[in-house]
N, C-alpha and C positions, 0 to 999 in steps of 0.2 A: 249782078245776077238772076236771073228768071228762073221762073218756076220748074222749068223744066229742066235746067241745069240742077237745081237746089234737090228736087226730087233722085235724081239719077247720083249724087252725094250720099242724100240719105240711104238708098238702098244700096251703096257700097258699103257705107259703115255699118248697116245691118247685117250684111253678111259678114264682116268679120268682127263683129260685137260681140264679147264674151256674158254669156247670160249674167243676169243679175243675181240669182243667189248667192253668186262666187263659189260654190261647191265644183270641186273638180272630179270628178266621176272615177277617171284612171287609176289618179292617185289611190283612192278609196281601195280599188280593187287591188291594187297593190298590198297595201298594209293588209287587207285580207286575207289575199293569198300567200304572203310572209308569215301569218301570223298562223297557219292551217298547217304550214310546210313547215313549221317549229314544233306545233303540235305531235306530227306525224313524223318527224325526227327525236323527239324525244320519248316518243312512245316505241321508236325503233331501236333507241339505244337503250329503254329498258328491258325489251324483247333480249336482246342482244344479250346484256347482263344475263339476263334470266338463264338464256342458254349457254354459256360460259359456265353461270355455276352447277348446273345440268350437267354440262361435262365432265367439268373437274371432281363431281361427284360421282358419277360413272368411272371416272378413271383410277377413284380412290378404292372402288367397288373391285374394280377387276384387279388391281394390284393386292388386297384385300385377299380376292378368292386364290389368285395365282400365288401368294406365302403359303396361303393354306395346304393347297394342292402340293406345292415345294416340303412344307413340311410332315403332309400323308405320306408323301412317297419318301422320304427318307425313313420316316417311323417304320413300314411295312419293310424297307430292306432293310435296314437294321433289326426286325424283329424274323426273317427271311433267314439273317445269317446266325441269329441265335438260334434257331429252331436246329440250322442245320447243324451246328456246333453243339448242341445238348441233345439230338435225337435220338441218342442211343442211352440216354439218362437214365430213360423206364427200363429198359431190360438190366441195366446192368445195378440198377438198383434191386429189382428183385434178383438178382445172382450175388449180391453181398451176402446173404443167410448160407447160402452153398459155399462160398469163402469159408466163414467162419466158421462153419463143420467140418472143414476140410482140414483147416489147421488145428480143430480141436481133434478129427480122428488120427491124423500126425502124432500129436501132442501125448495121444492115450497108447501110439503103437511105439513112442519111444520107452515105454516105461516095460512094454513086453518085450522080450529078444524073440518071442518064440514067431512075431509077423513080420519077420525082418524083410521080405519078398512081398510082402502085401504093403508095407511102409513104404519100400521104396515105387512101385507102383503106383499108389495113392499120391505121393510126393512126387512122382513126376508126370504124372496126370495134376495134379495143382500149381506145380510151377508152366504149364501149359496155358492152364488156362489163365494164371496170371500176366502171361506175355500178352495174349490175347488181349486182355482188360487192359493191359498198360499201353499195348499201342492203339488204342481209344482213348487216352488220356486218363484213366483213374490211377490213382496214385493212393498210397496209406498217409494217411499223417502221423507223423513223429509228435507225443504228445510229453512224454515223459521227462519232465526236468522244464519243461516251459512253463510259461507265465499264463493262469487261466485266462480264458478268452471264450463268451459267449459265443462266437459267432462260429467258432471250431469246436468248442466244447461240451457236453451234456454233463455237472457237475451229479453224480447221483449220491457223493457221500463227503462229509469231511473226516480227515484223519490229523491226529498229531504225528508233528514227523519231528524230529531232531536232524535231520539231513537236507530237508528243506525250510526256505523260510515261509511264510504265509503266502498264501497265495499263487502256489508252483501246483502243479499236476505233479500228483506222487505216483498212480498206479492207474495204467489203461485198460479197464474191463473191460469193451469192446472197442473194435478198431474203427477211427473216422476215417473215413474217404475223401477224395477230391476227386473231380472230374473236369479236368484242363485247371480254369480259375474261379470253378465254383464249388462248394462245400457239399458236397451229397448225401453225402451221414455225417454226423457232428460225433465225437467221439465219448464213449463213456467213460468219466474220469473218476476220480476220486482226488482231493484237493487238499493239502493241507493247512493250517488253522493256528 
């Protein structure tokens, strides 16, 4: 081979030769790129988990607020119904002494026959008042002969009794009244001992 041919072969080899360092720059860039992608992906996963937790917390808060609102709505509805049911209780409570006085007047008029027409008039007024109050749900308690119950009775005295056993209402001193299913005024009673 002559010198000219040798130079041409050397030039061709040089063009196709691999650098002597042995490093492959493209492969190194791929490694760097994949590790940075992994870091970004890990960061995104952490942020995604954080957002999922935050959404879950917000859903729990929303459910609690909704439950609180439902409870509030039910409670206020019940209070309204109870208020409507017992709206007349204040008026009726104030009328109870009037009923007591009517009963006393009727009892005293029975003893004196001269007041017969007066007694009939008072009796008619009393029955009319009783009818109106009964229509509103007022009812008198029957206590005599019943076991003493502090929810319905107010004991003012204990008496000895041969007729009743211990703890039984012997006498009613003042009538007790119920308004529908609620005690409006407990009965004042004497209880056997």
